[in-house]
C-alpha positions, 0 to 999 in steps of 0.5 A: 641855178647856182652850183651852191644852190643845187648843193643846198637842195640835194642836202634837203633831199638826201636829208629826208625833207631837211632843208639846209640854209648855208650861212654863217650860222649854219641853220637847217629847217624842215619844209614846214618851217621848223628847225632841226630840233623838231621831232623827225617826220616824213612829208612835213608839208602836210603840217602847213596850214593851207588856207589864209583865213586860219593862217591869219588866226595863228593856225587855229581852225579846228573849232571855228565856224566851217567853211570849205577848208574844214577838210583839212582842220576838221571834217566833222565840221562839214554838216554845219556848213550854212551853204549847200556847197562851196569851194576854196582855192589857196596859194602861198609862196613858201620859204621865200627867204631861202628859195624863190620858187617854192609854193603851196596850193590847196583846192577844197570842195564841200557839199551838204548831202542833206541835213546830217550828211556831208562830203569834202574833197581837197587837193594839196600840192606842194611845189619845191621849185626847179633843180638844175642837176650836175654830176661829180664833174659838175656837167649838166644833167638836166632839171628837175622839179620835185613835189609832193601832193595829197588828195583827200576824201571826207565824209561827216555826219551830224548826230543831234543838232550839236554834235557831229563826227567825220572821217578822212581818207588821204592819199600822199605822194612824195616826188623828192628823190626821182632823178637822184637814183645814181647818187642814192641807190634805191631811192625813188618817189614814195606813196602813203595812205592815211586817215583822219578821225574828227569830232565837232560840237557847236553849242548855242549859248548866251554870254554877258546877256548876248547871243553866242556860240561855243565850239569844241573840235578834235581832229586826230590826223595822218594816222597811216603808213610809214614812208621809206625814202630809200632802201638804206634809209630809216622808215619815217612816220607820217605827221600823225597829230592830235589837234584840240580846239575851242572857238567862242563867238559872241554876237555883239549886236546884229552886225558885229561879232567876235571869235576867240579860237585856241588850238593845241597840237601834239605830234603822235610820233615817237620822240627819238631817245638819247644815245651814247657813242656805242648807239646804245639808248641811255634815256628815252625809248626805241623809236623804231616801232609800229605806228600804233605803239608810236601813237600811244606811246608818243604821250610817254616816251620823251627822254626828259619825262613829262616836262619834255612831253609838255614842250611837245605841245604847240599853241595857236590862238586867233581873234576874228572880228566880223562887220555885217558879215561882209568884212573881217579883221583877224590876228593870231599867235603861234608858238612852238618850243625852241626845243621842239621846232622853234616856230614862233610868230605873229599873224595878221589878216583880212577877209571880204565877202561880196555876194557869194564870193569870199577872199582872204589874205594873211601875213605872217610876221617872224624874226627876220634873222631867225625864221624862214617863214618871215613875210609869208603870205597866203591868199585864199578865194572861195565861192558858195552856192545853194541856200543863202547864209552868213559867211564863216 
């Protein structure tokens, strides 16, 4: 790896997960693909949609029919699984416009204990490739493979026939700094714990004279401890997030069905205030506060008032068509305000089911000049066993 590429990575690490792209425009990006206008958070890899199904639907997933990936989107969906057990493995080459060896892998498993109780487990692994280390004299110091991962365990219970609640516990490890202690005193790998609280309601109804289902989901995720990457650096909030979604499925006939899904997301972390040259706050609120205060205050602390708070909401819309529960076409759109991360892209994808195996693929189309996420691919393969069911 060339020296200038190593400097690129070093800026990424020392800058607390900010990746700097050295170009004529001098742009910078978080590891989830958002620009440096986004609200600062720790471990942004937790906000990357891991699976190809929702990845093809504009990253909408909190209220769509459940599958093994529900542990990420909304654990409360687990009791509504059609099969007794299922697992899924997803893989995505990530930010390939910037660096060739970054990738995200996600393994998830779901199991119905009985008609009302279900559990789920998942592992997310984010590999940032290989870094060739050099000192100030340009002498090689070996290589390093920074990475981050999380391990989740979920439990969900159905209350009645339409409502369920879920709880997820998460362990997070970030190994970005190991090997840089000589240049960044006190910096090292960090760990954190977090929890998700979720709700799902699935209602069978009739629309336009045809059978339909209407799903509503809420997931408050990554409520947990702050992360301090170095003794001298600030404590960063985990990407606590409120996700609210709707999904409407219309059964056109015995073999054709269409789902329209909409998700709304808002980070539950403080918005940085505006400060003057003396570091005095002139607009907004102090963002150095507790996790609880940060979550509740995130609805009213933006320096620009309600108008800016509204800009902090991003939108995911997705469309899914199934033919005979064997072949799926998907499309979606994701929008994030330019002043709050500036991610905007169209997604497309396919799904195929043969016996108990499902294979999904998604493609992300974004501006080649402005977005590091352009041409991102995701692949998922899953297997279900237990009682026979329709694919999700």
